CHARMM internal coordinates of N, CA and C (Angstrom, degrees):
IC EDIT
DIST 1 N 1 CA 1.4876
DIST 1 CA 1 C 1.5277
ANGL 1 N 1 CA 1 C 107.94
DIST 1 C 2 N 1.2990
ANGL 1 CA 1 C 2 N 116.35
DIHE 1 N 1 CA 1 C 2 N 134.51
DIST 2 N 2 CA 1.4550
ANGL 1 C 2 N 2 CA 121.19
DIHE 1 CA 1 C 2 N 2 CA 176.95
DIST 2 CA 2 C 1.5266
ANGL 2 N 2 CA 2 C 109.97
DIHE 1 C 2 N 2 CA 2 C -87.45
DIST 2 C 3 N 1.3004
ANGL 2 CA 2 C 3 N 115.58
DIHE 2 N 2 CA 2 C 3 N 167.52
DIST 3 N 3 CA 1.4616
ANGL 2 C 3 N 3 CA 120.55
DIHE 2 CA 2 C 3 N 3 CA 179.09
DIST 3 CA 3 C 1.5344
ANGL 3 N 3 CA 3 C 110.15
DIHE 2 C 3 N 3 CA 3 C -62.72
DIST 3 C 4 N 1.3288
ANGL 3 CA 3 C 4 N 115.83
DIHE 3 N 3 CA 3 C 4 N -42.18
DIST 4 N 4 CA 1.4779
ANGL 3 C 4 N 4 CA 119.47
DIHE 3 CA 3 C 4 N 4 CA 178.97
DIST 4 CA 4 C 1.5327
ANGL 4 N 4 CA 4 C 112.25
DIHE 3 C 4 N 4 CA 4 C -63.71
DIST 4 C 5 N 1.2875
ANGL 4 CA 4 C 5 N 115.70
DIHE 4 N 4 CA 4 C 5 N -37.76
DIST 5 N 5 CA 1.4776
ANGL 4 C 5 N 5 CA 119.42
DIHE 4 CA 4 C 5 N 5 CA 177.14
DIST 5 CA 5 C 1.5261
ANGL 5 N 5 CA 5 C 108.79
DIHE 4 C 5 N 5 CA 5 C -65.75
DIST 5 C 6 N 1.3310
ANGL 5 CA 5 C 6 N 117.27
DIHE 5 N 5 CA 5 C 6 N -41.72
DIST 6 N 6 CA 1.4542
ANGL 5 C 6 N 6 CA 119.55
DIHE 5 CA 5 C 6 N 6 CA 179.72
DIST 6 CA 6 C 1.5061
ANGL 6 N 6 CA 6 C 112.02
DIHE 5 C 6 N 6 CA 6 C -62.86
DIST 6 C 7 N 1.3210
ANGL 6 CA 6 C 7 N 117.48
DIHE 6 N 6 CA 6 C 7 N -39.02
DIST 7 N 7 CA 1.4631
ANGL 6 C 7 N 7 CA 122.01
DIHE 6 CA 6 C 7 N 7 CA 179.84
DIST 7 CA 7 C 1.5551
ANGL 7 N 7 CA 7 C 108.38
DIHE 6 C 7 N 7 CA 7 C -66.01
DIST 7 C 8 N 1.3179
ANGL 7 CA 7 C 8 N 116.38
DIHE 7 N 7 CA 7 C 8 N -42.10
DIST 8 N 8 CA 1.4889
ANGL 7 C 8 N 8 CA 119.77
DIHE 7 CA 7 C 8 N 8 CA 178.83
DIST 8 CA 8 C 1.5223
ANGL 8 N 8 CA 8 C 110.87
DIHE 7 C 8 N 8 CA 8 C -64.81
DIST 8 C 9 N 1.3188
ANGL 8 CA 8 C 9 N 116.56
DIHE 8 N 8 CA 8 C 9 N -39.57
DIST 9 N 9 CA 1.4543
ANGL 8 C 9 N 9 CA 121.04
DIHE 8 CA 8 C 9 N 9 CA 178.72
DIST 9 CA 9 C 1.5492
ANGL 9 N 9 CA 9 C 112.05
DIHE 8 C 9 N 9 CA 9 C -67.31
DIST 9 C 10 N 1.3043
ANGL 9 CA 9 C 10 N 116.19
DIHE 9 N 9 CA 9 C 10 N -37.14
DIST 10 N 10 CA 1.4629
ANGL 9 C 10 N 10 CA 121.18
DIHE 9 CA 9 C 10 N 10 CA 175.98
DIST 10 CA 10 C 1.5057
ANGL 10 N 10 CA 10 C 109.48
DIHE 9 C 10 N 10 CA 10 C -61.08
DIST 10 C 11 N 1.3118
ANGL 10 CA 10 C 11 N 116.79
DIHE 10 N 10 CA 10 C 11 N -45.95
DIST 11 N 11 CA 1.4655
ANGL 10 C 11 N 11 CA 121.40
DIHE 10 CA 10 C 11 N 11 CA 178.38
DIST 11 CA 11 C 1.5407
ANGL 11 N 11 CA 11 C 111.21
DIHE 10 C 11 N 11 CA 11 C -58.63
DIST 11 C 12 N 1.2987
ANGL 11 CA 11 C 12 N 116.09
DIHE 11 N 11 CA 11 C 12 N -46.33
DIST 12 N 12 CA 1.4793
ANGL 11 C 12 N 12 CA 119.62
DIHE 11 CA 11 C 12 N 12 CA -179.52
DIST 12 CA 12 C 1.5317
ANGL 12 N 12 CA 12 C 110.28
DIHE 11 C 12 N 12 CA 12 C -63.46
DIST 12 C 13 N 1.2934
ANGL 12 CA 12 C 13 N 117.59
DIHE 12 N 12 CA 12 C 13 N -41.60
DIST 13 N 13 CA 1.4626
ANGL 12 C 13 N 13 CA 119.80
DIHE 12 CA 12 C 13 N 13 CA -178.46
DIST 13 CA 13 C 1.4797
ANGL 13 N 13 CA 13 C 112.80
DIHE 12 C 13 N 13 CA 13 C -70.50
DIST 13 C 14 N 1.3339
ANGL 13 CA 13 C 14 N 117.40
DIHE 13 N 13 CA 13 C 14 N -36.71
DIST 14 N 14 CA 1.4747
ANGL 13 C 14 N 14 CA 120.35
DIHE 13 CA 13 C 14 N 14 CA 177.74
DIST 14 CA 14 C 1.5014
ANGL 14 N 14 CA 14 C 112.61
DIHE 13 C 14 N 14 CA 14 C -69.91
DIST 14 C 15 N 1.3074
ANGL 14 CA 14 C 15 N 117.23
DIHE 14 N 14 CA 14 C 15 N -21.72
DIST 15 N 15 CA 1.4648
ANGL 14 C 15 N 15 CA 121.02
DIHE 14 CA 14 C 15 N 15 CA 173.47
DIST 15 CA 15 C 1.5128
ANGL 15 N 15 CA 15 C 110.66
DIHE 14 C 15 N 15 CA 15 C -70.17
DIST 15 C 16 N 1.3217
ANGL 15 CA 15 C 16 N 117.90
DIHE 15 N 15 CA 15 C 16 N -26.49
DIST 16 N 16 CA 1.4389
ANGL 15 C 16 N 16 CA 123.00
DIHE 15 CA 15 C 16 N 16 CA 178.32
DIST 16 CA 16 C 1.5526
ANGL 16 N 16 CA 16 C 112.06
DIHE 15 C 16 N 16 CA 16 C -82.97
DIST 16 C 17 N 1.2889
ANGL 16 CA 16 C 17 N 114.91
DIHE 16 N 16 CA 16 C 17 N -39.60
DIST 17 N 17 CA 1.4601
ANGL 16 C 17 N 17 CA 120.40
DIHE 16 CA 16 C 17 N 17 CA -177.80
DIST 17 CA 17 C 1.5451
ANGL 17 N 17 CA 17 C 109.41
DIHE 16 C 17 N 17 CA 17 C -151.31
DIST 17 C 18 N 1.3275
ANGL 17 CA 17 C 18 N 116.83
DIHE 17 N 17 CA 17 C 18 N 136.63
DIST 18 N 18 CA 1.4695
ANGL 17 C 18 N 18 CA 120.43
DIHE 17 CA 17 C 18 N 18 CA -175.32
DIST 18 CA 18 C 1.5429
ANGL 18 N 18 CA 18 C 112.35
DIHE 17 C 18 N 18 CA 18 C -58.15
DIST 18 C 19 N 1.2969
ANGL 18 CA 18 C 19 N 116.76
DIHE 18 N 18 CA 18 C 19 N -34.26
DIST 19 N 19 CA 1.4614
ANGL 18 C 19 N 19 CA 120.09
DIHE 18 CA 18 C 19 N 19 CA 179.75
DIST 19 CA 19 C 1.5252
ANGL 19 N 19 CA 19 C 111.09
DIHE 18 C 19 N 19 CA 19 C -128.48
DIST 19 C 20 N 1.3025
ANGL 19 CA 19 C 20 N 115.44
DIHE 19 N 19 CA 19 C 20 N 55.92
DIST 20 N 20 CA 1.4774
ANGL 19 C 20 N 20 CA 121.94
DIHE 19 CA 19 C 20 N 20 CA -177.83
DIST 20 CA 20 C 1.5497
ANGL 20 N 20 CA 20 C 107.17
DIHE 19 C 20 N 20 CA 20 C -60.82
DIST 20 C 21 N 1.3015
ANGL 20 CA 20 C 21 N 117.14
DIHE 20 N 20 CA 20 C 21 N 126.12
DIST 21 N 21 CA 1.4852
ANGL 20 C 21 N 21 CA 120.10
DIHE 20 CA 20 C 21 N 21 CA -176.15
DIST 21 CA 21 C 1.5106
ANGL 21 N 21 CA 21 C 114.28
DIHE 20 C 21 N 21 CA 21 C -58.38
DIST 21 C 22 N 1.2886
ANGL 21 CA 21 C 22 N 118.72
DIHE 21 N 21 CA 21 C 22 N -37.21
DIST 22 N 22 CA 1.4916
ANGL 21 C 22 N 22 CA 121.51
DIHE 21 CA 21 C 22 N 22 CA -179.33
DIST 22 CA 22 C 1.5438
ANGL 22 N 22 CA 22 C 108.84
DIHE 21 C 22 N 22 CA 22 C -69.05
DIST 22 C 23 N 1.3206
ANGL 22 CA 22 C 23 N 116.91
DIHE 22 N 22 CA 22 C 23 N -37.15
DIST 23 N 23 CA 1.4734
ANGL 22 C 23 N 23 CA 119.92
DIHE 22 CA 22 C 23 N 23 CA 178.39
DIST 23 CA 23 C 1.5166
ANGL 23 N 23 CA 23 C 110.41
DIHE 22 C 23 N 23 CA 23 C -64.46
DIST 23 C 24 N 1.3354
ANGL 23 CA 23 C 24 N 115.38
DIHE 23 N 23 CA 23 C 24 N -42.22
DIST 24 N 24 CA 1.4899
ANGL 23 C 24 N 24 CA 119.97
DIHE 23 CA 23 C 24 N 24 CA 177.34
DIST 24 CA 24 C 1.5151
ANGL 24 N 24 CA 24 C 111.63
DIHE 23 C 24 N 24 CA 24 C -61.31
DIST 24 C 25 N 1.3295
ANGL 24 CA 24 C 25 N 114.92
DIHE 24 N 24 CA 24 C 25 N -40.92
DIST 25 N 25 CA 1.5084
ANGL 24 C 25 N 25 CA 119.49
DIHE 24 CA 24 C 25 N 25 CA 179.79
DIST 25 CA 25 C 1.5388
ANGL 25 N 25 CA 25 C 109.96
DIHE 24 C 25 N 25 CA 25 C -64.02
DIST 25 C 26 N 1.3233
ANGL 25 CA 25 C 26 N 116.41
DIHE 25 N 25 CA 25 C 26 N -42.65
DIST 26 N 26 CA 1.4645
ANGL 25 C 26 N 26 CA 120.38
DIHE 25 CA 25 C 26 N 26 CA -179.18
DIST 26 CA 26 C 1.5303
ANGL 26 N 26 CA 26 C 111.25
DIHE 25 C 26 N 26 CA 26 C -65.44
DIST 26 C 27 N 1.3378
ANGL 26 CA 26 C 27 N 115.82
DIHE 26 N 26 CA 26 C 27 N -40.52
DIST 27 N 27 CA 1.4560
ANGL 26 C 27 N 27 CA 118.53
DIHE 26 CA 26 C 27 N 27 CA 178.36
DIST 27 CA 27 C 1.4962
ANGL 27 N 27 CA 27 C 111.27
DIHE 26 C 27 N 27 CA 27 C -61.84
DIST 27 C 28 N 1.3197
ANGL 27 CA 27 C 28 N 115.74
DIHE 27 N 27 CA 27 C 28 N -41.10
DIST 28 N 28 CA 1.4567
ANGL 27 C 28 N 28 CA 120.16
DIHE 27 CA 27 C 28 N 28 CA 178.40
DIST 28 CA 28 C 1.5488
ANGL 28 N 28 CA 28 C 111.59
DIHE 27 C 28 N 28 CA 28 C -70.89
DIST 28 C 29 N 1.2781
ANGL 28 CA 28 C 29 N 117.49
DIHE 28 N 28 CA 28 C 29 N -45.43
DIST 29 N 29 CA 1.4389
ANGL 28 C 29 N 29 CA 122.16
DIHE 28 CA 28 C 29 N 29 CA -178.55
DIST 29 CA 29 C 1.5252
ANGL 29 N 29 CA 29 C 113.37
DIHE 28 C 29 N 29 CA 29 C -58.71
DIST 29 C 30 N 1.3501
ANGL 29 CA 29 C 30 N 115.28
DIHE 29 N 29 CA 29 C 30 N -46.17
DIST 30 N 30 CA 1.4602
ANGL 29 C 30 N 30 CA 121.89
DIHE 29 CA 29 C 30 N 30 CA -176.89
DIST 30 CA 30 C 1.5429
ANGL 30 N 30 CA 30 C 111.83
DIHE 29 C 30 N 30 CA 30 C -92.02
DIST 30 C 31 N 1.3449
ANGL 30 CA 30 C 31 N 115.82
DIHE 30 N 30 CA 30 C 31 N -1.82
DIST 31 N 31 CA 1.4633
ANGL 30 C 31 N 31 CA 119.76
DIHE 30 CA 30 C 31 N 31 CA -178.43
DIST 31 CA 31 C 1.5116
ANGL 31 N 31 CA 31 C 111.26
DIHE 30 C 31 N 31 CA 31 C 53.29
DIST 31 C 32 N 1.3540
ANGL 31 CA 31 C 32 N 114.21
DIHE 31 N 31 CA 31 C 32 N 47.99
DIST 32 N 32 CA 1.4633
ANGL 31 C 32 N 32 CA 120.40
DIHE 31 CA 31 C 32 N 32 CA -178.90
DIST 32 CA 32 C 1.5018
ANGL 32 N 32 CA 32 C 109.65
DIHE 31 C 32 N 32 CA 32 C -75.12
DIST 32 C 33 N 1.3335
ANGL 32 CA 32 C 33 N 116.15
DIHE 32 N 32 CA 32 C 33 N 132.97
DIST 33 N 33 CA 1.4396
ANGL 32 C 33 N 33 CA 121.63
DIHE 32 CA 32 C 33 N 33 CA -177.95
DIST 33 CA 33 C 1.5289
ANGL 33 N 33 CA 33 C 109.83
DIHE 32 C 33 N 33 CA 33 C -98.45
DIST 33 C 34 N 1.3406
ANGL 33 CA 33 C 34 N 117.15
DIHE 33 N 33 CA 33 C 34 N 158.03
DIST 34 N 34 CA 1.4647
ANGL 33 C 34 N 34 CA 119.92
DIHE 33 CA 33 C 34 N 34 CA -178.51
DIST 34 CA 34 C 1.5027
ANGL 34 N 34 CA 34 C 115.71
DIHE 33 C 34 N 34 CA 34 C -54.44
DIST 34 C 35 N 1.3083
ANGL 34 CA 34 C 35 N 117.36
DIHE 34 N 34 CA 34 C 35 N -37.79
DIST 35 N 35 CA 1.4514
ANGL 34 C 35 N 35 CA 121.63
DIHE 34 CA 34 C 35 N 35 CA -178.02
DIST 35 CA 35 C 1.5256
ANGL 35 N 35 CA 35 C 111.72
DIHE 34 C 35 N 35 CA 35 C -62.05
DIST 35 C 36 N 1.3384
ANGL 35 CA 35 C 36 N 115.54
DIHE 35 N 35 CA 35 C 36 N -35.51
DIST 36 N 36 CA 1.4827
ANGL 35 C 36 N 36 CA 119.48
DIHE 35 CA 35 C 36 N 36 CA 177.47
DIST 36 CA 36 C 1.5357
ANGL 36 N 36 CA 36 C 110.70
DIHE 35 C 36 N 36 CA 36 C -65.05
DIST 36 C 37 N 1.3031
ANGL 36 CA 36 C 37 N 114.72
DIHE 36 N 36 CA 36 C 37 N -39.24
DIST 37 N 37 CA 1.4701
ANGL 36 C 37 N 37 CA 118.39
DIHE 36 CA 36 C 37 N 37 CA -179.00
DIST 37 CA 37 C 1.5182
ANGL 37 N 37 CA 37 C 111.36
DIHE 36 C 37 N 37 CA 37 C -71.10
DIST 37 C 38 N 1.3115
ANGL 37 CA 37 C 38 N 117.96
DIHE 37 N 37 CA 37 C 38 N -40.00
DIST 38 N 38 CA 1.4682
ANGL 37 C 38 N 38 CA 119.05
DIHE 37 CA 37 C 38 N 38 CA 179.39
DIST 38 CA 38 C 1.5287
ANGL 38 N 38 CA 38 C 109.75
DIHE 37 C 38 N 38 CA 38 C -70.08
DIST 38 C 39 N 1.3218
ANGL 38 CA 38 C 39 N 120.48
DIHE 38 N 38 CA 38 C 39 N -37.01
DIST 39 N 39 CA 1.4510
ANGL 38 C 39 N 39 CA 123.00
DIHE 38 CA 38 C 39 N 39 CA 175.89
DIST 39 CA 39 C 1.5399
ANGL 39 N 39 CA 39 C 111.21
DIHE 38 C 39 N 39 CA 39 C -62.62
DIST 39 C 40 N 1.3237
ANGL 39 CA 39 C 40 N 115.35
DIHE 39 N 39 CA 39 C 40 N -31.13
DIST 40 N 40 CA 1.4553
ANGL 39 C 40 N 40 CA 120.21
DIHE 39 CA 39 C 40 N 40 CA -179.19
DIST 40 CA 40 C 1.5318
ANGL 40 N 40 CA 40 C 111.71
DIHE 39 C 40 N 40 CA 40 C -82.60
DIST 40 C 41 N 1.3456
ANGL 40 CA 40 C 41 N 116.88
DIHE 40 N 40 CA 40 C 41 N -6.93
DIST 41 N 41 CA 1.4632
ANGL 40 C 41 N 41 CA 121.61
DIHE 40 CA 40 C 41 N 41 CA 176.00
DIST 41 CA 41 C 1.4992
ANGL 41 N 41 CA 41 C 116.72
DIHE 40 C 41 N 41 CA 41 C 106.36
DIST 41 C 42 N 1.3330
ANGL 41 CA 41 C 42 N 119.16
DIHE 41 N 41 CA 41 C 42 N 11.18
DIST 42 N 42 CA 1.4738
ANGL 41 C 42 N 42 CA 121.66
DIHE 41 CA 41 C 42 N 42 CA 177.05
DIST 42 CA 42 C 1.4899
ANGL 42 N 42 CA 42 C 107.78
DIHE 41 C 42 N 42 CA 42 C -66.16
DIST 42 C 43 N 1.3140
ANGL 42 CA 42 C 43 N 116.87
DIHE 42 N 42 CA 42 C 43 N 136.90
DIST 43 N 43 CA 1.4686
ANGL 42 C 43 N 43 CA 121.05
DIHE 42 CA 42 C 43 N 43 CA -177.32
DIST 43 CA 43 C 1.5343
ANGL 43 N 43 CA 43 C 109.56
DIHE 42 C 43 N 43 CA 43 C -69.05
DIST 43 C 44 N 1.3256
ANGL 43 CA 43 C 44 N 112.49
DIHE 43 N 43 CA 43 C 44 N 156.61
DIST 44 N 44 CA 1.4562
ANGL 43 C 44 N 44 CA 121.73
DIHE 43 CA 43 C 44 N 44 CA 178.24
DIST 44 CA 44 C 1.5427
ANGL 44 N 44 CA 44 C 109.59
DIHE 43 C 44 N 44 CA 44 C -58.82
DIST 44 C 45 N 1.3537
ANGL 44 CA 44 C 45 N 115.54
DIHE 44 N 44 CA 44 C 45 N -43.23
DIST 45 N 45 CA 1.4426
ANGL 44 C 45 N 45 CA 121.13
DIHE 44 CA 44 C 45 N 45 CA -177.56
DIST 45 CA 45 C 1.5260
ANGL 45 N 45 CA 45 C 110.86
DIHE 44 C 45 N 45 CA 45 C -61.48
DIST 45 C 46 N 1.3397
ANGL 45 CA 45 C 46 N 115.59
DIHE 45 N 45 CA 45 C 46 N -42.88
DIST 46 N 46 CA 1.4807
ANGL 45 C 46 N 46 CA 118.95
DIHE 45 CA 45 C 46 N 46 CA -179.97
DIST 46 CA 46 C 1.5326
ANGL 46 N 46 CA 46 C 110.03
DIHE 45 C 46 N 46 CA 46 C -64.72
DIST 46 C 47 N 1.2819
ANGL 46 CA 46 C 47 N 117.25
DIHE 46 N 46 CA 46 C 47 N -41.19
DIST 47 N 47 CA 1.4409
ANGL 46 C 47 N 47 CA 122.14
DIHE 46 CA 46 C 47 N 47 CA 178.96
DIST 47 CA 47 C 1.5319
ANGL 47 N 47 CA 47 C 111.12
DIHE 46 C 47 N 47 CA 47 C -60.43
DIST 47 C 48 N 1.3224
ANGL 47 CA 47 C 48 N 115.49
DIHE 47 N 47 CA 47 C 48 N -44.87
DIST 48 N 48 CA 1.4761
ANGL 47 C 48 N 48 CA 120.44
DIHE 47 CA 47 C 48 N 48 CA -179.52
DIST 48 CA 48 C 1.5190
ANGL 48 N 48 CA 48 C 110.86
DIHE 47 C 48 N 48 CA 48 C -66.09
DIST 48 C 49 N 1.3176
ANGL 48 CA 48 C 49 N 117.16
DIHE 48 N 48 CA 48 C 49 N -33.51
DIST 49 N 49 CA 1.4645
ANGL 48 C 49 N 49 CA 120.88
DIHE 48 CA 48 C 49 N 49 CA 176.17
DIST 49 CA 49 C 1.5321
ANGL 49 N 49 CA 49 C 109.82
DIHE 48 C 49 N 49 CA 49 C -62.10
DIST 49 C 50 N 1.3280
ANGL 49 CA 49 C 50 N 116.69
DIHE 49 N 49 CA 49 C 50 N -44.00
DIST 50 N 50 CA 1.4488
ANGL 49 C 50 N 50 CA 121.10
DIHE 49 CA 49 C 50 N 50 CA 178.48
DIST 50 CA 50 C 1.5116
ANGL 50 N 50 CA 50 C 110.74
DIHE 49 C 50 N 50 CA 50 C -65.24
DIST 50 C 51 N 1.2963
ANGL 50 CA 50 C 51 N 116.68
DIHE 50 N 50 CA 50 C 51 N -40.64
DIST 51 N 51 CA 1.4793
ANGL 50 C 51 N 51 CA 119.80
DIHE 50 CA 50 C 51 N 51 CA 179.50
DIST 51 CA 51 C 1.5503
ANGL 51 N 51 CA 51 C 110.87
DIHE 50 C 51 N 51 CA 51 C -65.96
DIST 51 C 52 N 1.3354
ANGL 51 CA 51 C 52 N 118.92
DIHE 51 N 51 CA 51 C 52 N -37.50
DIST 52 N 52 CA 1.4380
ANGL 51 C 52 N 52 CA 122.78
DIHE 51 CA 51 C 52 N 52 CA -179.96
DIST 52 CA 52 C 1.5344
ANGL 52 N 52 CA 52 C 110.80
DIHE 51 C 52 N 52 CA 52 C -63.00
DIST 52 C 53 N 1.2872
ANGL 52 CA 52 C 53 N 116.12
DIHE 52 N 52 CA 52 C 53 N -30.58
DIST 53 N 53 CA 1.4673
ANGL 52 C 53 N 53 CA 120.49
DIHE 52 CA 52 C 53 N 53 CA -179.69
DIST 53 CA 53 C 1.5243
ANGL 53 N 53 CA 53 C 111.10
DIHE 52 C 53 N 53 CA 53 C -92.48
DIST 53 C 54 N 1.3045
ANGL 53 CA 53 C 54 N 115.61
DIHE 53 N 53 CA 53 C 54 N 19.87
DIST 54 N 54 CA 1.4857
ANGL 53 C 54 N 54 CA 123.11
DIHE 53 CA 53 C 54 N 54 CA 173.88
DIST 54 CA 54 C 1.5248
ANGL 54 N 54 CA 54 C 113.46
DIHE 53 C 54 N 54 CA 54 C 59.46
DIST 54 C 55 N 1.3097
ANGL 54 CA 54 C 55 N 117.74
DIHE 54 N 54 CA 54 C 55 N 27.92
DIST 55 N 55 CA 1.4543
ANGL 54 C 55 N 55 CA 118.64
DIHE 54 CA 54 C 55 N 55 CA 175.68
DIST 55 CA 55 C 1.5286
ANGL 55 N 55 CA 55 C 110.69
DIHE 54 C 55 N 55 CA 55 C -73.82
DIST 55 C 56 N 1.2908
ANGL 55 CA 55 C 56 N 116.31
DIHE 55 N 55 CA 55 C 56 N -38.44
DIST 56 N 56 CA 1.4763
ANGL 55 C 56 N 56 CA 121.77
DIHE 55 CA 55 C 56 N 56 CA 176.60
DIST 56 CA 56 C 1.5091
ANGL 56 N 56 CA 56 C 109.33
DIHE 55 C 56 N 56 CA 56 C -110.38
DIST 56 C 57 N 1.2814
ANGL 56 CA 56 C 57 N 115.58
DIHE 56 N 56 CA 56 C 57 N 121.93
DIST 57 N 57 CA 1.4734
ANGL 56 C 57 N 57 CA 120.62
DIHE 56 CA 56 C 57 N 57 CA 179.12
DIST 57 CA 57 C 1.4883
ANGL 57 N 57 CA 57 C 110.07
DIHE 56 C 57 N 57 CA 57 C -116.55
END
COOR INIT
IC SEED 1 N 1 CA 1 C
IC BUILD
């Protein structure tokens, strides 16, 4: 799986659930940063949900 595929998969999974466990694992595994997710089209609300749960520090 490439980094871009992982980011796309994270987006798909977060559309299903705000804190989808597989999405969280991919973010950690690929060390995906918030800017990458917003550039890929992740909503501001989804990003803030991740930040509230201390995924991005």
